[in-house]
Wavefront OBJ file of the C-alpha trace (Angstrom):
o trace
v -48.727 -4.850 -27.144
v -45.596 -2.796 -27.705
v -45.552 0.766 -26.395
v -42.223 1.906 -27.810
v -41.242 3.244 -24.365
v -38.466 2.622 -21.868
v -39.033 3.606 -18.237
v -36.398 5.153 -15.968
v -36.246 6.791 -12.541
v -35.879 10.569 -12.481
v -36.725 13.562 -14.633
v -35.871 14.039 -18.299
v -32.163 14.727 -18.521
v -31.198 12.418 -15.651
v -28.211 10.128 -16.106
v -30.700 7.254 -16.265
v -32.308 9.047 -19.226
v -28.847 9.285 -20.815
v -28.495 5.518 -20.340
v -31.811 5.031 -22.168
v -30.629 7.194 -25.067
v -27.377 5.240 -25.289
v -28.866 1.749 -25.059
v -32.286 2.119 -26.700
v -32.329 5.312 -28.830
v -35.332 3.979 -30.751
v -37.561 3.989 -27.639
v -39.290 6.980 -26.054
v -38.203 7.692 -22.449
v -40.829 7.378 -19.709
v -39.820 9.237 -16.504
v -40.853 7.618 -13.209
v -40.673 8.809 -9.605
v -39.121 5.703 -8.041
v -37.380 2.456 -8.976
v -40.551 0.630 -7.944
v -42.493 2.772 -10.428
v -40.089 1.748 -13.196
v -40.671 -1.921 -12.425
v -44.438 -1.399 -12.244
v -44.464 0.438 -15.596
v -42.827 -2.530 -17.318
v -44.957 -5.156 -15.574
v -48.161 -3.279 -16.398
v -47.243 -2.829 -20.051
v -46.903 0.970 -19.875
v -43.312 0.498 -21.007
v -41.599 -2.257 -22.969
v -38.354 -2.027 -20.975
v -36.989 -0.487 -17.799
v -33.573 1.085 -17.144
v -32.215 0.608 -13.621
v -28.834 1.616 -12.144
v -27.184 -1.273 -10.387
v -23.782 -0.016 -9.248
v -21.343 2.886 -9.482
v -17.552 2.841 -9.701
v -17.260 5.409 -6.891
v -20.142 4.577 -4.542
v -20.625 0.849 -5.073
v -24.012 -0.800 -5.464
v -27.155 1.280 -5.716
v -29.157 1.042 -2.501
v -32.174 -1.300 -2.571
v -31.547 -2.482 -6.129
v -30.505 -6.019 -5.164
v -33.570 -6.201 -2.909
v -35.899 -5.156 -5.746
v -34.538 -7.305 -8.568
v -35.393 -10.829 -7.288
v -39.079 -10.060 -6.756
v -39.525 -7.669 -9.693
v -40.839 -10.326 -12.066
v -38.486 -8.886 -14.705
v -35.352 -10.142 -16.413
v -32.053 -8.487 -17.262
v -31.745 -8.397 -21.052
v -28.866 -5.956 -21.498
v -26.392 -3.689 -19.719
v -24.998 -0.242 -20.437
v -22.500 2.092 -18.791
v -22.731 5.867 -18.406
v -19.708 7.975 -17.596
v -20.986 10.586 -15.122
v -19.942 13.937 -16.596
v -21.035 16.952 -14.568
v -21.965 20.267 -16.194
v -22.798 23.624 -14.605
v -26.084 24.824 -16.093
v -27.711 28.251 -15.915
v -30.401 30.252 -17.743
v -29.664 32.369 -20.799
v -27.634 35.501 -20.038
v -26.144 34.224 -16.765
v -22.330 34.107 -16.529
v -20.155 31.895 -14.346
v -19.241 34.811 -12.068
v -22.960 35.381 -11.409
v -23.372 31.945 -9.815
v -23.257 31.841 -5.997
v -25.118 28.600 -5.312
v -25.770 25.388 -7.228
v -28.336 22.690 -6.660
v -27.631 19.042 -7.448
v -28.273 15.520 -6.258
v -26.310 14.873 -3.084
v -23.859 12.485 -4.779
v -22.792 15.073 -7.378
v -21.737 17.779 -4.912
v -18.655 16.035 -3.442
v -17.647 14.893 -6.929
v -17.253 18.537 -8.026
v -15.915 19.888 -4.722
v -12.678 21.294 -6.191
v -14.503 23.337 -8.838
v -17.055 24.681 -6.367
v -14.341 25.705 -3.916
v -12.260 27.385 -6.619
v -15.227 29.517 -7.677
v -16.589 30.100 -4.167
v -19.899 28.428 -5.011
v -22.098 26.847 -2.345
v -23.623 23.457 -3.113
v -27.206 22.704 -2.045
v -28.567 19.168 -2.126
v -31.568 18.476 -4.357
v -33.692 15.366 -4.719
v -32.886 15.093 -8.414
v -30.363 16.997 -10.540
v -32.440 16.869 -13.710
v -35.485 17.959 -11.706
v -33.451 20.859 -10.304
v -32.566 21.842 -13.881
v -36.254 21.822 -14.794
v -37.054 24.009 -11.763
v -34.289 26.490 -12.588
v -35.441 26.791 -16.197
v -38.928 27.622 -14.936
v -38.067 29.922 -12.001
v -34.743 31.458 -13.149
v -33.646 32.035 -9.542
v -30.971 34.806 -9.533
v -27.454 33.648 -8.653
v -28.373 29.969 -8.864
v -27.076 27.236 -11.140
v -27.481 23.489 -11.368
v -25.015 20.617 -11.603
v -26.416 18.012 -13.973
v -25.815 16.294 -17.295
v -25.414 18.257 -20.510
v -28.507 16.377 -21.710
v -30.518 18.047 -18.931
v -29.315 21.451 -20.147
v -30.332 20.685 -23.706
v -33.773 19.411 -22.711
v -34.613 22.272 -20.336
v -33.077 25.107 -22.357
v -30.189 25.934 -20.017
v -26.716 27.035 -21.059
v -23.607 25.050 -20.165
v -21.247 27.397 -18.305
v -18.659 24.694 -17.584
v -18.450 20.942 -18.081
v -16.338 18.013 -16.976
v -16.395 19.345 -13.398
v -15.953 15.991 -11.692
v -12.812 15.735 -9.558
v -12.054 12.208 -10.789
v -12.321 10.908 -14.317
v -13.458 7.353 -13.592
v -16.949 7.834 -12.151
v -19.202 5.496 -14.116
v -22.631 4.050 -13.413
v -23.665 0.652 -14.694
v -27.293 0.161 -15.684
v -29.269 -2.944 -16.556
v -32.115 -3.075 -19.051
v -35.080 -5.015 -17.677
v -37.810 -6.733 -19.669
v -40.873 -8.860 -19.017
v -39.482 -11.748 -21.059
v -36.078 -13.336 -20.614
v -33.733 -13.260 -23.608
v -30.890 -15.738 -23.218
v -29.962 -15.890 -26.908
v -26.276 -15.448 -27.629
v -25.896 -11.941 -29.010
v -23.773 -8.809 -28.854
v -20.400 -7.867 -30.317
v -18.203 -10.731 -31.413
v -15.658 -11.701 -28.807
v -17.252 -9.748 -25.950
v -19.008 -12.795 -24.493
v -22.061 -13.141 -22.292
v -22.698 -12.272 -18.659
v -25.080 -14.215 -16.412
v -26.555 -12.673 -13.259
v -28.274 -14.623 -10.493
v -29.248 -14.463 -6.842
v -28.969 -17.333 -4.402
v -29.276 -18.208 -0.740
v -27.078 -20.947 0.722
v -28.388 -23.803 2.828
v -27.716 -23.686 6.557
v -24.841 -26.167 6.553
v -21.159 -25.704 7.440
v -19.002 -24.117 4.705
v -22.020 -23.906 2.387
v -20.786 -20.771 0.606
v -17.303 -22.195 0.149
v -18.736 -25.391 -1.311
v -21.191 -23.491 -3.511
v -18.390 -21.415 -5.022
v -16.156 -24.442 -5.560
v -18.049 -25.510 -8.667
v -17.209 -22.290 -10.481
v -13.510 -22.636 -9.714
v -13.238 -26.292 -10.726
v -15.172 -25.667 -13.955
v -13.107 -22.643 -14.974
v -15.942 -20.116 -14.696
v -14.875 -16.565 -13.879
v -17.059 -14.949 -11.215
v -16.827 -11.175 -11.636
v -19.142 -10.136 -8.798
v -20.298 -11.602 -5.487
v -22.163 -9.434 -2.979
v -24.122 -10.350 0.126
v -27.061 -8.518 1.637
v -29.518 -9.169 4.438
v -33.089 -10.263 3.814
v -35.972 -8.707 5.777
v -33.584 -7.204 8.333
v -32.432 -10.594 9.588
v -28.764 -11.073 10.405
v -29.137 -14.807 9.711
v -30.920 -14.626 6.346
v -28.438 -13.656 3.663
v -28.832 -13.526 -0.100
v -25.964 -13.291 -2.545
v -25.940 -11.439 -5.839
v -23.464 -12.906 -8.326
v -22.305 -12.378 -11.895
v -20.254 -14.744 -14.001
v -18.738 -14.682 -17.447
v -20.492 -17.146 -19.706
v -23.860 -18.480 -20.793
v -26.039 -21.047 -18.962
v -25.622 -23.454 -21.895
v -21.820 -23.415 -21.653
v -20.653 -26.778 -20.322
v -18.631 -25.258 -17.479
v -21.404 -22.866 -16.452
v -24.031 -25.617 -16.596
v -21.988 -27.898 -14.335
v -21.176 -25.065 -11.907
v -24.845 -24.068 -11.630
v -25.884 -27.657 -11.039
v -23.377 -27.896 -8.206
v -24.541 -24.543 -6.829
v -28.138 -25.798 -6.607
v -27.062 -28.606 -4.303
v -25.880 -26.111 -1.680
v -28.620 -23.477 -2.039
v -32.169 -23.117 -0.772
v -32.979 -20.453 -3.374
v -31.592 -19.738 -6.846
v -33.018 -17.038 -9.134
v -31.566 -16.511 -12.611
v -31.936 -12.796 -13.330
v -30.670 -12.868 -16.890
v -27.990 -13.730 -19.411
v -26.979 -10.864 -21.679
v -24.091 -9.603 -23.818
v -21.189 -7.920 -22.029
v -21.010 -4.248 -22.911
v -17.766 -2.980 -24.407
v -17.239 -0.535 -21.533
v -17.235 -3.460 -19.072
v -13.769 -4.304 -20.376
l 1 2 3 4 5 6 7 8 9 10 11 12 13 14 15 16 17 18 19 20 21 22 23 24 25 26 27 28 29 30 31 32 33 34 35 36 37 38 39 40 41 42 43 44 45 46 47 48 49 50 51 52 53 54 55 56 57 58 59 60 61 62 63 64 65 66 67 68 69 70 71 72 73 74 75 76 77 78 79 80 81 82 83 84 85 86 87 88 89 90 91 92 93 94 95 96 97 98 99 100 101 102 103 104 105 106 107 108 109 110 111 112 113 114 115 116 117 118 119 120 121 122 123 124 125 126 127 128 129 130 131 132 133 134 135 136 137 138 139 140 141 142 143 144 145 146 147 148 149 150 151 152 153 154 155 156 157 158 159 160 161 162 163 164 165 166 167 168 169 170 171 172 173 174 175 176 177 178 179 180 181 182 183 184 185 186 187 188 189 190 191 192 193 194 195 196 197 198 199 200 201 202 203 204 205 206 207 208 209 210 211 212 213 214 215 216 217 218 219 220 221 222 223 224 225 226 227 228 229 230 231 232 233 234 235 236 237 238 239 240 241 242 243 244 245 246 247 248 249 250 251 252 253 254 255 256 257 258 259 260 261 262 263 264 265 266 267 268 269 270 271 272 273 274 275 276 277 278 279 280
């Protein structure tokens, strides 16, 4: 049964909510407390899809995401990118010169350090920027503002006193759309191509990783991402998260994956989906 909902982690107005609006504007957002709650909402049928951040151009991969994906029971069906634009929000009638402190998620504070210093504003870490915006709209704490998305201001009835506060103009978060059913059909904008994501663990033999990667090189498959991470805290058990350009039915990809299986003890295909325009 379809619910018409897409789950995300955070409060309404979070950047994950913005990703939902961008990628699936026809679905109603379902806020969740944790990434695990997002996965559970999709698996239980409370939501049709889930939106999960996977990496950021400034901070790298999102902690725990690669650990959660293999055992989530879900499949990547799409990707979307959100440019992190930071706005200073405050209640009606409050001016910029009235602001002495701002609350925001810890990662947003250093990204707007130059603005805060120029206006002699103290930054205070919050669990969630959109949640901080909701709290400020309710409590109207004197002298306090919030750093969050403009969407959070619109949702919670706060004014935008300044926007585009980030020190660097490249900060972008990549999200993946997760579903209960895999969708490996060729789709998306013409010419953009497909992306295939998978996780594998190499066999305990000499040069296993080198040999496993050789098939992609000899078959002309471009690997755009390869990251390792420990499993269950063991220094000897290592999984790899990889992304390649192409579709599993492509001759080169098919041959490379067959060769990969020979050198791996575990191979999990997470999804094959159209490359988003912003990827390029």
